C-alpha positions in Angstrom: 14.1 -37.2 3.7 15.0 -34.1 2.3 13.4 -32.9 -0.8 14.2 -29.4 -2.8 16.6 -27.1 -1.3 17.6 -25.9 2.1 19.7 -22.8 2.2 22.5 -22.1 4.8 21.2 -21.6 8.3 17.8 -21.8 7.0 15.0 -23.3 8.9 13.9 -26.5 7.7 9.9 -27.4 7.6 8.8 -30.9 8.2 5.7 -32.4 6.5 4.0 -35.4 5.6 2.9 -36.3 2.4 1.6 -39.8 1.3 4.2 -41.5 -1.2 4.3 -44.9 -2.2 6.8 -46.9 -4.4 5.6 -46.8 -8.0 6.8 -50.6 -8.3 5.6 -52.3 -5.6 3.4 -50.2 -3.8 5.0 -50.0 -0.2 4.3 -46.7 1.8 7.3 -44.5 2.6 8.1 -44.3 6.2 8.7 -40.8 7.8 8.3 -37.5 6.6 9.7 -35.2 4.2 11.8 -32.0 5.1 12.6 -28.6 2.7 13.9 -25.3 3.5 11.2 -22.5 4.9 11.7 -20.2 1.7 11.0 -22.9 -0.6 8.1 -24.8 1.1 4.6 -23.9 -0.6 6.0 -22.6 -3.8 5.2 -23.3 -7.2 8.8 -24.9 -7.9 8.3 -26.9 -4.9 5.1 -28.1 -6.0 6.2 -29.3 -9.5 9.1 -31.2 -7.9 7.0 -32.9 -5.4 4.6 -34.2 -8.0 7.6 -35.4 -10.2 8.9 -36.8 -7.0 5.9 -39.2 -6.0 5.4 -40.1 -10.1 9.2 -41.2 -10.0 9.7 -42.6 -6.5 11.0 -46.2 -6.0 11.8 -47.5 -2.4 15.2 -48.9 -1.7 14.4 -52.6 -2.5 13.2 -51.7 -5.9 15.7 -49.0 -6.7 18.6 -51.3 -5.8 16.9 -54.3 -7.7 16.6 -51.9 -10.8 20.2 -50.9 -10.6 21.5 -54.5 -10.5 19.4 -55.4 -13.6 
C-alpha cells in the first residue's frame, strides 16, 4: 500500500508498520511504501499517525459504505 506522495521517477521506500483495523482489530497484511524524499519527514509522521488512527480493513470499510 502506498502512503504519502511519490514523485515521478523517484525511488520508493518500503517499510513495515504495525497497523490494525480500528473496528475489528485485524492486522494489515504486507508493508507500506512512500517516496524517498517524503519518508521520515514531519509531514510523513503526521500522515502515518492519522492513517493508523482512522484505518479500516476492506471488510469493515465495505460494511460502513453499505450502512
